[in-house]
C-alpha positions in Angstrom: -21.0 -17.8 -5.0 -18.1 -19.5 -6.9 -18.2 -17.0 -9.7 -18.4 -14.2 -7.1 -15.4 -15.5 -5.2 -13.3 -16.1 -8.3 -14.0 -12.6 -9.6 -13.1 -11.2 -6.1 -9.7 -13.0 -6.4 -9.2 -11.5 -9.8 -10.1 -8.1 -8.5 -7.4 -8.3 -5.8 -4.9 -9.5 -8.4 -5.8 -6.6 -10.7 -5.5 -4.1 -7.9 -1.8 -4.9 -7.5 -1.2 -5.2 -11.3 -2.8 -1.8 -11.9 -2.1 -0.2 -15.2 0.7 -2.6 -16.2 -1.7 -4.9 -18.1 -4.4 -3.6 -20.5 -6.6 -4.8 -23.3 -5.8 -3.2 -26.7 -5.4 0.3 -25.4 -3.9 1.7 -22.1 -7.3 3.1 -21.0 -8.7 -0.5 -20.9 -6.6 -1.6 -18.0 -7.2 -5.0 -16.6 -7.8 -3.4 -13.2 -10.5 -1.1 -14.5 -12.2 -3.8 -16.4 -12.2 -6.1 -13.4 -13.5 -3.4 -11.1 -16.5 -2.6 -13.3 -17.2 -6.4 -13.9 -16.9 -7.1 -10.1 -19.2 -4.1 -9.4 -21.8 -5.7 -11.6 -21.4 -9.1 -10.1 -21.5 -7.7 -6.6 -24.8 -6.0 -7.1 -26.2 -9.2 -8.6 -25.0 -11.2 -5.6 -26.2 -8.7 -3.0 -29.6 -8.5 -4.6 -30.1 -12.1 -3.6 -29.2 -11.8 0.0 -29.7 -9.2 2.7 -26.9 -7.8 4.8 -26.0 -4.6 6.6 -22.8 -2.5 7.1 -21.2 -2.5 10.5 -20.7 0.8 12.3 -17.0 1.1 11.5 -17.6 0.5 7.8 -20.3 3.2 7.8 -17.8 5.6 9.4 -15.1 4.8 6.9 -17.6 5.2 4.0 -18.7 8.6 5.4 -15.2 9.8 5.5 -14.4 8.6 2.0 -17.5 10.3 0.7 -16.6 13.6 2.4 -13.1 13.2 1.0 -14.3 12.5 -2.5 -16.9 15.2 -2.8 -14.9 17.9 -1.1 -11.7 17.3 -3.1 -13.8 17.2 -6.3 -15.4 20.5 -5.4 -12.0 22.1 -4.7 -10.7 20.8 -8.0 -13.5 22.5 -9.9 -12.6 25.8 -8.2 -8.9 25.5 -8.9 -8.0 23.0 -11.6 -9.5 19.7 -12.7 -7.4 17.3 -14.6 -9.6 14.8 -16.4 -7.3 11.8 -16.1 -6.9 12.4 -12.4 -10.6 12.9 -12.0 -11.3 9.6 -13.7 -8.8 7.8 -11.4 -10.2 9.5 -8.4 -13.7 8.2 -9.3 -12.1 4.8 -9.6 -10.8 5.0 -6.1 -14.2 5.9 -4.8 -15.9 3.0 -6.7 -13.1 0.6 -5.4 -13.7 1.7 -1.8 -17.5 1.2 -2.0 -17.1 -2.2 -3.7 -14.5 -3.3 -1.1 -16.7 -2.2 1.9 -19.8 -3.9 0.5 -18.0 -7.1 -0.3 -16.3 -7.2 3.1 -19.5 -6.7 5.0 -21.3 -9.3 2.8 -19.0 -12.1 3.8 -15.9 -11.2 5.9 -14.6 -14.8 5.9 -14.6 -15.2 2.1 -13.3 -11.6 1.7 -10.3 -12.2 4.0 -9.6 -15.7 2.8 -9.6 -14.6 -0.9 -7.4 -11.6 -0.2 -5.0 -13.9 1.7 -4.7 -16.3 -1.3 -4.4 -13.5 -3.9 -1.6 -11.8 -2.0 0.4 -15.0 -1.7 0.0 -15.5 -5.5 1.0 -12.0 -6.2 4.1 -12.1 -3.9 5.5 -15.0 -6.0 4.5 -13.4 -9.3 6.2 -10.1 -8.4 9.3 -12.0 -7.1 9.5 -13.8 -10.5 9.2 -10.4 -12.4 11.7 -8.7 -10.0 14.2 -11.5 -10.6 13.9 -11.1 -14.3 14.4 -7.3 -14.0 17.5 -7.7 -11.8 19.1 -10.2 -14.2 18.2 -8.7 -17.5 18.0 -5.0 -16.6 14.7 -4.9 -18.6 11.4 -3.7 -17.2 7.7 -3.6 -18.0 6.4 -0.6 -19.9 4.7 0.8 -16.9 8.1 1.4 -15.2 8.6 4.8 -16.7 11.1 5.7 -14.0 13.8 3.8 -15.9 13.3 5.7 -19.1 15.4 8.6 -17.7 17.3 6.7 -15.0 21.1 6.2 -15.4 22.5 2.8 -16.5 23.9 2.0 -13.1 20.5 1.6 -11.5 18.7 -0.3 -14.3 19.1 -3.5 -12.3 16.6 -2.3 -9.7 13.1 -3.9 -10.0 9.7 -2.1 -10.2 7.5 -5.0 -11.4 4.0 -3.5 -12.0 4.8 0.0 -10.7 6.4 3.1 -12.2 9.4 3.0 -9.9 11.2 0.8 -7.3 9.9 2.7 -4.3 6.3 2.2 -5.2 6.9 -1.5 -5.7 8.7 -1.9 -2.4 6.0 0.0 -0.5 3.2 -2.2 -1.8 5.2 -5.4 -1.3 5.9 -4.4 2.3 2.1 -3.7 2.9 1.3 -7.0 1.3 3.6 -8.9 3.6 2.4 -7.1 6.7 -1.2 -8.0 5.9 -0.3 -11.7 5.5 1.3 -11.6 9.0 -1.6 -9.6 10.4 -4.0 -12.2 9.0 -2.1 -15.0 10.8 -1.6 -13.0 14.0 -5.3 -11.9 14.4 -6.7 -15.3 13.4 -4.1 -17.1 15.5 -2.6 -19.2 12.7 1.0 -20.3 13.1 3.6 -18.4 11.3 5.5 -21.0 9.2 9.1 -21.2 8.1 8.2 -20.2 4.5 6.7 -17.0 5.9 10.1 -16.1 7.3 11.7 -16.9 3.9 9.3 -14.5 2.2 10.3 -11.8 4.7 14.0 -12.5 4.1 13.4 -12.3 0.3 11.6 -8.9 0.8 14.5 -7.7 2.9 16.9 -8.5 0.0 14.6 -6.7 -2.4 14.4 -3.6 -0.1 18.3 -3.6 -0.3 18.3 -4.0 -4.1 15.8 -1.1 -4.5 17.6 1.0 -1.9 14.3 1.4 0.0 15.7 2.2 3.4 12.4 2.9 5.1 10.8 -0.3 4.0 13.9 -2.2 5.0 13.6 -0.8 8.6 9.8 -1.7 8.6 10.5 -5.2 7.5 13.2 -5.7 10.1 10.9 -4.3 12.8 8.1 -6.6 11.6 10.5 -9.6 11.7 11.4 -8.8 15.3 7.8 -8.4 16.4 6.6 -11.7 14.9 9.7 -13.5 16.2 9.2 -12.3 19.8 7.9 -15.7 21.1 10.4 -18.2 22.4 9.4 -20.9 19.9 10.3 -18.5 17.0 13.8 -17.8 18.3 15.1 -20.5 15.9 13.7 -18.6 13.0 15.2 -15.4 14.3 18.6 -17.1 14.6 18.3 -18.6 11.1 17.5 -15.3 9.4 20.3 -13.4 11.3 22.8 -16.0 10.1 21.5 -15.6 6.5 21.7 -11.8 6.7 25.2 -11.9 8.2 26.3 -14.4 5.5 24.8 -12.2 2.8 26.5 -9.1 4.2 29.9 -10.8 4.3 29.4 -12.0 0.7 28.4 -8.6 -0.5 31.4 -6.9 1.2 33.7 -9.3 -0.7 32.3 -8.3 -4.1 33.9 -5.5 -6.1 30.9 -4.3 -8.0 29.7 -0.8 -8.9 26.1 -2.0 -8.4 26.9 -3.3 -4.9 28.9 -0.2 -4.0 26.0 2.0 -5.1 23.5 0.1 -2.9 25.8 0.2 0.1 26.3 3.9 -0.3 22.5 4.3 -0.5 21.9 2.8 2.9 23.0 5.9 4.7 20.5 8.5 5.9 20.8 12.2 5.7 22.4 14.2 2.9 20.6 15.9 0.0 17.6 13.6 -0.1 16.7 14.2 3.5 17.1 17.9 3.1 14.7 17.9 0.1 12.1 15.9 2.1 12.3 18.4 5.0 11.5 21.2 2.7 8.7 19.2 1.0 7.1 18.7 4.4 7.5 22.3 5.5 6.0 23.6 2.2 3.1 21.1 2.6 2.3 22.5 6.0 2.5 26.0 4.7 -0.1 25.2 2.1 -2.7 25.8 4.8 -2.0 29.5 4.9 -1.7 29.8 1.1 -5.4 28.9 0.4 -7.0 29.0 3.9 -6.7 25.3 4.3 -9.3 24.3 1.7 -6.8 22.3 -0.4 -5.8 22.4 -4.1 -7.9 19.5 -5.5 -7.4 16.0 -7.0 -3.7 15.2 -7.4 -2.8 18.9 -7.5 0.0 18.7 -4.9 2.4 18.8 -7.8 0.8 21.9 -9.1 1.2 23.5 -5.7 4.9 22.7 -5.5 5.4 24.0 -9.0 3.8 27.3 -8.1 6.1 27.8 -5.1 9.4 27.8 -7.2 11.2 26.7 -4.0 14.9 26.2 -5.0 15.4 23.9 -2.0 13.1 21.2 -3.6 15.5 20.9 -6.6 12.7 20.2 -9.0 10.9 17.6 -6.9 7.1 18.2 -7.1 5.6 15.2 -5.2 4.9 15.3 -1.4 6.6 11.9 -0.5 4.0 11.5 2.3 0.4 10.3 1.9 -0.9 12.3 4.9 0.6 15.5 3.6 -0.7 14.6 0.1 -4.2 14.6 1.6 -3.4 17.9 3.3 -2.4 19.7 0.1 -5.1 18.1 -2.1 -8.0 18.1 0.3 -7.2 20.7 2.9 -6.9 20.8 6.7 -10.5 19.9 7.6 -10.5 16.6 5.6 -7.0 15.8 7.0 -8.2 16.5 10.5 -11.1 14.1 10.1 -8.8 11.5 8.6 -6.5 11.7 11.7 -9.6 11.5 14.0 -10.7 8.4 12.1 -7.3 6.7 12.6 -7.2 7.6 16.2 -10.6 6.1 16.7 -9.6 2.9 15.0 -6.4 2.7 17.1 -8.5 3.2 20.3 -10.8 0.3 19.2 -7.9 -2.0 18.5 -6.2 -1.2 21.8 -9.5 -1.7 23.7 -9.8 -5.2 22.2 -6.1 -6.1 22.7 -5.5 -6.2 18.9 -2.1 -4.6 19.1 -0.8 -6.0 15.8 -3.7 -4.1 14.1 -2.4 -0.9 15.8 1.0 -1.7 14.3 -0.6 -2.3 10.9 -2.4 1.1 10.8 0.7 3.0 12.0 3.0 1.2 9.6 0.5 2.0 6.8 1.2 5.8 7.3 5.0 5.2 7.6 5.3 3.0 4.5 3.4 5.6 2.4 6.2 8.0 3.2 8.5 6.1 0.8 6.4 6.7 -2.3 6.6 10.1 -4.1 2.8 10.0 -4.5 0.5 7.4 -3.0 -2.9 8.6 -4.2 -3.2 6.1 -7.1 -1.5 3.2 -5.6 -4.6 1.1 -5.6 -3.6 -1.7 -3.2 -3.1 0.7 -0.3 -7.0 1.1 -0.1 -7.4 -2.7 0.0 -4.9 -2.9 2.8 -6.5 -0.1 4.9 -10.0 -1.5 4.5 -8.9 -5.0 5.2 -7.6 -3.9 8.6 -11.2 -3.3 9.6 -12.1 -6.7 8.3 -9.5 -8.3 10.5 -10.8 -6.3 13.5 -14.4 -7.2 12.8 -13.6 -11.0 12.6 -11.5 -10.8 15.8 -14.5 -9.5 17.7 -16.9 -12.3 16.7 -17.1 -15.2 19.1 -16.8 -17.9 16.4 -14.2 -20.4 15.3 -12.4 -19.2 12.2 -10.8 -22.1 10.4 -11.0 -24.1 7.2 -13.9 -26.2 8.5 -15.9 -23.4 10.0 -18.9 -21.8 8.4 -19.1 -18.1 8.8 -21.2 -15.6 6.9 -22.8 -12.2 7.4 
């Protein structure tokens, strides 16, 4: 069990690191190696013990299977990119492994994920600080290869661009708070400091949507009277930081402040991206365009309003373009069903988590191969499952499936 748990920890770490670390050649990514290794370890571990999937896990697995096979079929009809196909298979393997592991032992799954995410938060903070100070980045951050000098200070850590980094960091933090809310652990002062740091990073990356999500999350978790002191402290820090920023005469700061405004050309492009995504239904009778072919669809349109942008900037619409209206409709039904379950059992923070999931994935240009988002989504079901069991969940409790 110790080997199993340690390998699970490394899998969670590798999911966030993604393709940034590899062995000898880029194809041998740390994430891919860990996934295959953990798949082997999981089957060895499960062969020793009997367990069964709960109903919600079966439902999720059925949807993912339909999503996988239908999208692959459509890709064969229209266009199949080998690299995208390999990565799509990796998603499917990852989902299966996560669902099996979660149902095998929910307590160990959630505890290990919780510890791994704390570790990765501070690791990403260290790398982000290095990027901000030195203006250097990891090789995976290809966004900066063609970016102007005045935004080279923005961090991307293990991701190709700052928006992807900030989206995953936001989901990471929301899970940590969801873990404590559902399991009724006290939210500590250092948790608020982490949230404050994330707010600063959202400002540095000009990620307006994630900034709003983090502020909303902060207000929700600070709602209780005993947390008012933390609310006051963070507000004082934010006001102090704002006053300090306004006194600086820096082109970097001026650029970031200007980027906080909504509207303008960026909003107009997004509107047309969304309209064209909805119109994809009538272009191919709603069957979809195949694995990661949303960019191919936008290229074929030659819409001047997009100004060369070929990514949907919305995960739900990405599913619509790639997999068609029927898979998207089933996905919406699945989410509505989960929301109904959470409300029925008074797990309102889980409702918040699943809604925010869809909102945060608007900030990324393409979310299909952001591996951590699948861990986040599946772990919501894990939190719900543990919340419905009439057992004490703590460091001294014994809980297994």
